[in-house]
Every structure is written in structure tokens, then in C-alpha cells.
C-alpha positions, 0 to 999 in steps of 0.5 A, a space after each residue: 404879898 407873894 399870894 397876890 403876886 401869884 394870883 395876878 400872874 395866874 389871872 394874866 395867864 388866864 387872860 392870855 389863854 382866853 385871848 388865844 382861844 378867842 383869836 383861834 375861834 375868831 379866825 375860824 369864824 372869819 375863815 368860815 364867813 369868807 368861805 360862805 361869801 365865796 360860796 355865795 359869790 360862786 353860786 351867784 356867778 354860776 346862776 348868772 353864767 347859766 342864764 347868759 348861756 341860755 340867752 345866747 342859745 336862744 338868740 342863735 336859735 331864734 335867728 336860725 328859725 326865722 332865717 332858715 331859708 337863707 342859711 345854706 351852711 351853719 353846721 360847724 359854725 362857732 363864734 370865735 370871739 365872746 359876745 358880751 351880755 349883761 355882767 358876762 359873755 357867751 360863746 356859741 357853737 352849732 353842730 348837726 345837720 340842716 336836714 335833721 337836727 341842729 344842736 346849739 351849745 352855748 357857754 356863759 362866762 361870768 368872771 372865772 365861772 362857766 356854765 354850758 347849755 344845749 338847745 336842739 332845733 328839729 327840722 319840721 320837714 323831717 319831724 313826725 308828730 307822735 299820735 298821743 297815747 298818754 292820758 296826759 303829756 306835759 312837756 315841763 311839769 306835772 302836778 296831781 294834787 287833792 284827790 285827782 284820780 288818773 287812769 292811763 299812762 302819763 309822760 313828761 320830758 322833765 327828769 326833775 323831782 321838783 317838777 313832778 308831784 303826786 299828792 296821792 300816788 295810790 290814785 294813779 293807775 298807770 306808769 309815769 314816763 320821763 325824759 331820757 336820764 341816767 339809771 341813777 336818776 331814774 332810781 332816785 325818781 322811783 324812790 321819791 315819787 312813789 309811782 312806777 317811773 320809766 325813762 323814754 328813749 327820747 323826748 316827745 315834742 309836740 308842735 303848735 297848731 297850724 291855724 288856717 287863714 280865710 280869704 273873706 273877699 272870696 266869700 259872699 254875704 250871708 243870706 239868712 237873718 242874723 237873728 233867729 228866734 221862734 223860727 228855723 233857718 237853713 244854710 247851704 253855702 258859705 257866707 259872711 255875717 256881722 253876727 249870728 244869733 240863734 235864740 232860745 226857740 231858734 234852730 239853724 240847719 246846715 245842709 252839706 250836699 257835696 264835697 265843698 266846705 260851708 265856711 261862715 265868717 262872722 264877728 260874733 256867733 251866739 247859740 242859745 237854741 239848736 244847730 243841726 248839721 245834715 249831710 247827704 250820702 257821700 258828701 265830704 264837706 264840713 261846716 267851718 265857722 270863723 269868729 272873733 266871739 263865740 258863745 254856746 248855751 244851747 245844743 250844737 250838732 248833737 246827732 251828727 259826727 264830730 268831724 262835721 263841724 270845726 269852730 275857729 276862734 280868732 278873738 283875743 278875749 278868753 273863750 269860756 264854755 259855761 252853763 249847760 250847753 253842749 257841742 259835738 265838733 272840733 274847736 280851734 283857738 288861735 291865741 286866747 286863753 280857754 275856760 271850760 266850766 259849769 255843767 257844759 259838755 264837749 264832744 270832740 277835739 280841742 286845739 289851742 295855741 293859747 297860754 292857758 286852759 282851765 277846766 273847772 266845776 262839774 265840766 264833763 268832756 269826751 274831748 278825745 284830744 285836748 291839744 295845747 302844747 304851749 299852754 298851762 292846763 289846770 283842772 279844779 273841782 269835779 272835772 271829768 275828762 276822757 281822752 288825751 291831754 297835751 300841755 306845756 305844764 299840767 296841774 290837776 286838783 280837787 276830785 278831777 277824774 282823767 281816763 285815757 281814750 285814744 283820740 278820734 283823728 281822721 286826719 294827721 294833727 293840724 300842726 305847723 310844718 315850716 312850709 315847703 322845704 321844712 324849717 326849724 320851728 320846734 326847740 327843746 333844751 338838753 
């Protein structure tokens, strides 16, 4: 009997020990779960507060940019009361000078969590757009994938390894420049990107292009046939057309005889033959074509100068250069996406306010400047590009080859300036 009593007592003691141990373990697990829940809630609130702060800064920035001419004094302004937005609120303070730059500091608040963001507005009356001196500048991100080969310096305002990628750093012959950052972060970038990284003293900011408007009422009706086939036609003056079609065996000549531009306005412009631009000695005029639809599978201005011709594409549909056509001139895209593909060749500068530019296939370009500061630019296949690229985001894949050549610019970059008296049109985050 004594044996069984001792055994029962030992079992009870063991059970009590197990209960105590389980209680301690359970308490630790419970404490960890509570900590993880609190950490998750904190991170969620930090994210919410950050985006509320950004939204507040954006709203104030948009107001300033749209009403700059009516604002006599805004530096030092702040909202003393919070503005409620979504699940939180924000407070904003503006500092700086109307003659130079304004800094908008926005604080987002969710429960007891605060996040602060800053946005800079630049007065375009004082802004000098930097002449491109890098083979690629991309404001937000850079990605070199596949066997992309690059010769020349590249730059981005980003300072984050998540937005900069080199699949084969050995294929990059040059220096990567990033936005202003600390020495510690610069060293971190050098250690993790595996290319030479230097920090710029200030961010680079490229403005949207200033797309000109044309007064059709001041232009006479065109005088050449709208379809040219097995013949040669000549244009000496401006004109409006429903469409212009140069067929396979057709030739259209433009004769620039003085300092007046020849302005062509047409709903559709298609070239499958040849376009020749002739210029008299001393004449400074230019051929300018405004069209909602543009297609080129022939030869345009092969013997002339790049600045003899400017094509202004005003359509909404994606503009595609394909086939084996060639063009020597400047191209302006108002808002559409742009695709450059096939074995087509382009010589000149391209300016775009669109959101996307694709170069693919065996496209070859001596586009001294591809200026698309609001675009995501991608290259795929065996693209060969010579010149300078300006993008918002840039990705090179496949066997892309990029080589820097200084852009051929006879005039300043055709960018928005905010009009007389300047204006706040360009913004960037800090």
C-alpha cells in the first residue's frame, strides 16, 4: 500500500510540474503572439500613416501647381488643424521661396503612429533643364537583365537597392550615379550592386515636353493629291489634308525656300515610298507634320539634316515603328504609347509625354536623344541604341546594346516652363 501511495504522490508532483511548465510556455507563446500582433498593427498603421501623409502632400502640391499665379505668399503656411482622410489624418507645413523652391512637409497620423514625407516643388522660371550626359537616366528605377550591354554612365534619383538591379554587372562599363544619400548607404549600395556607385550632389529633374498647338484655321487647304502613286509631287507651302498617302512608287518632295516653316496638318500620314526634303542655301525653315495617325514603311529624309523635319503625333492610339522603314528627323509624341520594333531605323531625337516606350526585336537607333521623363522604357531582343535615354523607369533585357553619344541639340530642350512668370510644375519626393 505504501508503494502505491508514494507512486501516486510522484505522479501528482509530475503532473503539477508539467502544468507549471506548460503554463510558462503558454504564457511565453501568448506574450509572443501579442507582441507579433502589436508589431503587425504598428506596421499596418505606419503604412497607413505614410500613404495618408503622401496624399496630403500631393493635394497641397497639386493646388499650388494649379493656382500658383493666385498665390502671393504661401511660404510658412501650415494647417493648424488636422485634415481627416481615410482612417487617419494629416497636417501640412510649407516652407521655402516662391522664387525658387517650396518644400511641403506632410505628417500622416493613424492612432498614435506618425509618418512624415516631404515633397519639393521647383519654380520652372528658375529651373535649368540639364543637358543629358548619361546613356540612361531613370528617375525611379533601373534594371539591367539578361545580357544587356551598356557603355556610358547611368543615373537614377533612387537610393534603394530594391529599385536598382544588374544581372551581369560585368557588362556595364561605366559608373552608376544615385541620388543624394549618406556615406553609409552609399557604401551599402556599392557592396550590394557590384558596380561603382557615386552619389550626385542633388537630384536631376527633367520636365515634360511642351507640345505645341497649331491653328488650323490659319493654314490653307493643301494642293497636292492626297494619294501619290507612281508619281512625284512637291510641296512648297503649308497645307491641311484629310490624309496623305505616299505609295510604294511615290515620292513627295518638300522644298524649304526661306525662313518660314512648312506646316502640314492631316488626320492620317502614311509613307510607303520616299520623302525628300530640299533646302535652299540660307533657308532656316523646317517641315512640321501634325497628324493623328502616322505610319512609315518607306524612307524619310535620308539625305537631309535631322532638324529639317519634325513629326508631331497627336493621336491616342499606340504609335508603332515597324518593318524596315527609316526616318531622319525629330519625333514628338503628345500622350500615346510608343513601340519601336522590327528592323526599322530611326535617326534623330524622340520626345514623348506618353507612359510607355518599348524598343524590341532588331530595332536599330541613332536616336541621339530618347526623352520620355514620364515613361516606363523597356528594351527586349537585340535592340541597339546609340545616344541618351531619359525615363521614369527603365528596364533592359535580352541582348540590348546601349552606347552613349552626346545628343545633337541645336536648340534647348522643348520642355514646359510654366509660362510667363514661371510656375510650379515639377515635383519630386524627399
